[in-house]
C-alpha positions as CSV (number, residue, x, y, z in Angstrom):
1,X,-14.7,-2.6,16.3
2,X,-12.1,0.1,16.0
3,X,-9.9,-1.9,13.6
4,X,-12.8,-2.4,11.2
5,X,-12.0,1.0,9.6
6,X,-8.7,-0.2,8.3
7,X,-7.9,-2.3,5.2
8,X,-4.9,-4.7,5.0
9,X,-2.7,-4.1,1.9
10,X,0.4,-5.8,0.7
11,X,3.7,-3.9,0.7
12,X,7.4,-4.6,0.6
13,X,10.0,-3.8,3.2
14,X,13.5,-2.8,2.0
15,X,16.5,-3.6,4.1
16,X,18.5,-0.4,3.6
17,X,21.2,-1.4,6.1
18,X,22.0,-4.5,4.0
19,X,22.0,-2.5,0.8
20,X,24.5,0.0,2.3
21,X,26.8,-2.8,3.5
22,X,26.6,-5.1,0.4
23,X,25.1,-3.0,-2.4
24,X,22.5,-5.8,-2.9
25,X,18.8,-4.9,-2.5
26,X,16.9,-7.1,-0.2
27,X,13.1,-7.0,0.1
28,X,10.6,-8.8,2.3
29,X,6.9,-9.2,1.6
30,X,4.8,-7.6,4.3
31,X,1.6,-5.8,4.9
32,X,0.2,-2.7,6.5
33,X,-3.2,-1.5,7.6
34,X,-4.4,1.8,6.2
35,X,-7.6,3.9,6.9
36,X,-9.1,4.3,3.5
37,X,-10.9,7.5,4.7
38,X,-7.5,9.1,5.2
39,X,-6.5,8.6,1.5
40,X,-5.8,11.8,-0.3
41,X,-5.1,10.3,-3.7
42,X,-4.0,7.2,-5.5
43,X,-2.5,6.4,-8.9
44,X,-0.9,3.6,-10.9
45,X,2.8,3.1,-10.3
46,X,5.4,1.9,-12.7
47,X,6.9,-0.3,-9.9
48,X,6.7,-4.1,-10.4
49,X,5.8,-3.7,-14.1
50,X,2.8,-1.5,-13.4
51,X,1.3,-3.9,-10.9
52,X,1.4,-1.5,-8.0
53,X,-0.6,1.4,-6.7
54,X,0.9,4.6,-5.2
55,X,-1.3,5.8,-2.3
56,X,-0.9,9.3,-0.9
57,X,-2.4,9.8,2.6
58,X,-3.8,13.1,4.0
59,X,-0.9,13.0,6.5
60,X,1.6,13.3,3.7
61,X,2.8,9.7,4.0
62,X,2.9,7.6,0.9
63,X,2.5,3.9,0.6
64,X,3.3,1.7,-2.4
65,X,0.7,-1.1,-2.4
66,X,1.6,-4.2,-4.3
67,X,-1.7,-4.7,-6.1
68,X,-2.8,-3.4,-9.5
69,X,-4.9,-0.2,-9.3
70,X,-8.0,-2.0,-10.4
71,X,-7.7,-4.5,-7.5
72,X,-7.0,-1.6,-5.1
73,X,-10.2,0.1,-6.3
74,X,-12.1,-3.2,-5.7
75,X,-10.6,-3.4,-2.2
76,X,-11.8,0.2,-1.4
77,X,-15.3,-0.4,-2.8
78,X,-15.7,-3.7,-0.9
79,X,-14.6,-2.0,2.3
80,X,-17.1,0.9,1.7
81,X,-19.9,-1.6,1.3
82,X,-19.3,-3.1,4.7
83,X,-19.0,0.3,6.4
84,X,-22.2,1.8,4.9
């Protein structure tokens, strides 16, 4: 299937409009699908007490994935096992 190339990763959505109106930050747990073969680089992030991974895509987009970098590496390796 076409969608088999993507992996599902947890992210947070920020309500910027609410923050502009009230000054309070509102987040919502969500997810996105990324093509791991389009990843340019990834590194640990200080967000959420170091429990996040900053992922840079070849397109120039960046995604903050809400899993520890070790878990993200596991996700990538498991995905590669299925694809090979």
